[in-house]
N, C-alpha and C positions, 0 to 999 in steps of 0.2 A: 480225424481232418486236419489240416494244415492251414495254419494263415500266415500266408503272403503279401506284403504291402505293397501297393505301386509303383513305393516309391523307387522300390528295389530292382522294378523292370526297367523302368525309365534307366535310371544307372546304370544297369545293367547292358541296356538296349545304345545307351550313348556310349559306354567304353567299346562296344564290337562295333560299333561305325568305323569308328576311329581306327583302332586295329585292325580289322580288314582292309581297309584303304593304306593299311602304312606298314601293312608287314605282307611277304609274301609268307605266302605257308612252306611247312619245308618240304612237304612228297613233290609242292614245285619243283625245290631248286632240287631236289634227289633227280627227278626228270631231265633234268639244265643239262647235268651232269654227267648223264648217263650220255645224251646226246650231243656231248663237245664231242666227246672216245668217240662215237659212231660215225660227225661226221667225216664227211674227205673233203666237203667243198667247202675252204676258206672263208669266202662271204660269210654261208649259213653257220661256221663257226665263232667267226666273230660277234656275227648279230646274238647270236645265245649268251655271248661275253659279255657283250651290249646291256641287255639286257638283264644280266644277275649285275651288272655295275648299280644299273636302274636301282633295284628293291635294295640295293645298299645303301645307294645314298637316302633315298626311301625313308629306309629302317634310323639310319643314321642321326640323319636331320628333322625327322620328325614330320614328314610332312607325304602327298598321294602320292602315287607310285604312278598313278593318271591320272591326266587332269579331269576325263569320263569317271567320275568319282559315281557314277549307277544312280540308279532309280532302287532305292531300298527295297529288300526282300527278307520279311519276317516269316522262320518257319516257327511254329511254338508247340512243343508236345507238352501239352497239361497233364498232371497225373490227376486220375478223377479225385484224389485225397486231398488235395488244394484245395481251400480257398480265398480268391482275389479278393483282397480287403479293400478299399481308403478310397479306392475309386472305379474307373472303367477303365478294364483293360487293354483295351483295344485305342483309347487316347495315352493313358501311359507307354504305347510300346511309342505311337505318333509324336511324342511328347520330346522319348527319349533320339528318335531319328532327330528332332528340329535344332538338341542342343548340341546332339555330336557332329551337325555339318555346321552347326556355326562355331562353335568352341573350336572343332577338329582343322578348318578354315576347308572345307570341301564345295566342291563346287553344288551350285543346286542347280537342278535339270529337271525338276518339275515342272511341268506346268496345270494348270487348272481345269483344266477340258481339254479335249483330243483337236477343237476346231478352231475355242476362243485363242486358248495360249496366251495366256495370261502367266507370269513367273509364278508358283506359291511361296518363294522365297526363302525356304524353309527345308526344301527336298521334302518335304509331306505331302499328301498322304503316302504311307507307304501299301509295299504289296504284301500282305500277311494271311497268312495258313494258318491255320489248329486243328491239332491233331488231338485226342484225349487217347491219353495210354492209363495204363498202368500205376500207380502206387502216389508218394507226394510229395516228387518232385515238377519243376517244371526245368523244362530247357526250350534256350532262347538259339537262333539262329540266327545272324545277319549276313544275310549276302547283295551286296550290290553288281547290279548287273547292270555295267554298259552298253550303249548303246549299237556300239559299233560292232560289236557280237550278234545282239540279239536279233537286230533291222535281220540279217541273216538264216536265222532261225523257218524253218518250214514245217509243215503239220498236212500228213495225208492218209485219207480214207483208203486203202487198199483193197484189195480185194481178198477173201480167205484163198484163194488160186494161187494167188498171189508168190506165198506163201514166202523161204526164207530169201531164195532171188532177189523179189520186188523189194525184201525190206532193205539188203545189201545194195541193190542197185540206188535205191533213194539218198538212204546215210550217200553213196557218194557222191549221186548228184547233187545233194544243199552242200558238202563242201568244195567240190570244183566251184560250182557258183556262188559262193562263198569269195574264194580267192584269197589274195592279200584283206578284203577288204576289215577282216575280223579280226584283225592284228596276231595269225599264224605265228608260232609255233598253237594251238589249238585245244582247249579239252573239250570233246563231244559228245555231249547228252543225247540218250536215243529213249524214248521212250516208245512201248510196243505196247497194247492192247487197249481193255477200259473201254473211255468212250471218246469224244469228238475232245471233249471238255477236259476228261484226267489224265489222258494219253501223253498231253503239253505238262499239265505238272509231275508225270511222272521222267520225263524228259529234263525238267526243270533241276526234281530232285535231287535226278540221275550226276547232275555236278557240286553235291553235295560231301559226295563218295569221294573219300581220298584216292589218289589215282595210285597209293601202292597195294589200295583193297582191289580184287576184281569181285565180277560176280558169284553169291552163289551156289552156284545150279552150272557143273562145268559147263552143259550143253551151250550158257550166255556167255562164260569166261572167254570159251574158245574164240566163240562169237568174234566179244569185244577184240583178242590177239589177233583175228583172221582182218576184220576192220582196219584197227589201227592199222598192219602191214599193209592193203590196200591204199588205206590213204597216204599214205607214206610214199608211194610207189606212185604217190601224183606228182612229182618235180616243186612245188609248189615252196615249198619251203619255209624258213624264216622270215617273219617279214613278206614274200612272195617275191622273194629274191632267187628261190630253188631250193634245196637241197633236197633232206633225208627227213627233213624231221618236219612237217606240214602238220602232227597231231601228235602232242603228249603223251595223250590217253583217248583209249571210248570208252564210258560209263553206260549200260545198259538193265534201267529198269520195269517191269513187264509187271501185267495183272490179268485178272481173267476179262475174257470179251465175250461177246457176242458169236452166237455161229455164225451172221452172215460179215462180220467186219471184221477187218484187221486195220485198227489205227496206229499209226507211225508218228511220230514227231523226233525234228532231231533240234537240240535246239545249243546252239553254239555258242563256247566261249571261248574269251581270248586267252593267251598264257600265263594270267594271272590267276582267272580260279577266283576273286576276292572269296574267302565266306571267312567267318569267327562264330564260336560258340559256344555257353557258359551254360553251368545249370544254376539255380537260387533255389 
């Protein structure tokens, strides 16, 4: 059994909160480059260039790439041969969020209650998910989620008879209704299957996958490609000004479901699709 002290967890989460907000992931930079080469609309091409410049400034000046530094999602993959010592794991994670958002000068966007709405002033608590996995490693992924895009996300309990057409129609509907509000070009996370609660998590986890990587099943990899092409025909374009680049990628994750159901969730993310990970 391998022991990991909670102080290491706090230190890691703190660093990931800052890095996720300061640095644009390389796969997104690759999508920007590809999109600029494909764009024929001058305004769209120019906006993508501005987004690249914004990311460069954030990295150089060590500041957030967006003023909405999000509600902090933390995905924990805990090896079953790991023992957490020195404190409570969840407390350590929230302490890392607290330190990261204060020391990194990241906007504190969390309120203590959905209706009382008093700011917690340190962006805690985070939204934390745990998976128990084989081995003696602890992997932590931090994904700040801004609500300009989160508010555009939707979930629908389709009927099995709606089939693949129903799934496609719903995904396209959600993106079109989001329009410019989610700061396109988007990364679209799609969950299919499971239950009402599980499908939303699938869509969220889909956004953690690099846009360089397609679904491992050819059927869903083809569906990702088809949906991306259809979304980019919408003409919404970067920041809603038109063009061929409404989305940079569509990532789909699936799970077995009940014979009577076809849950589908669409979690929209802005172009930044911030996330950073580390092993302890």
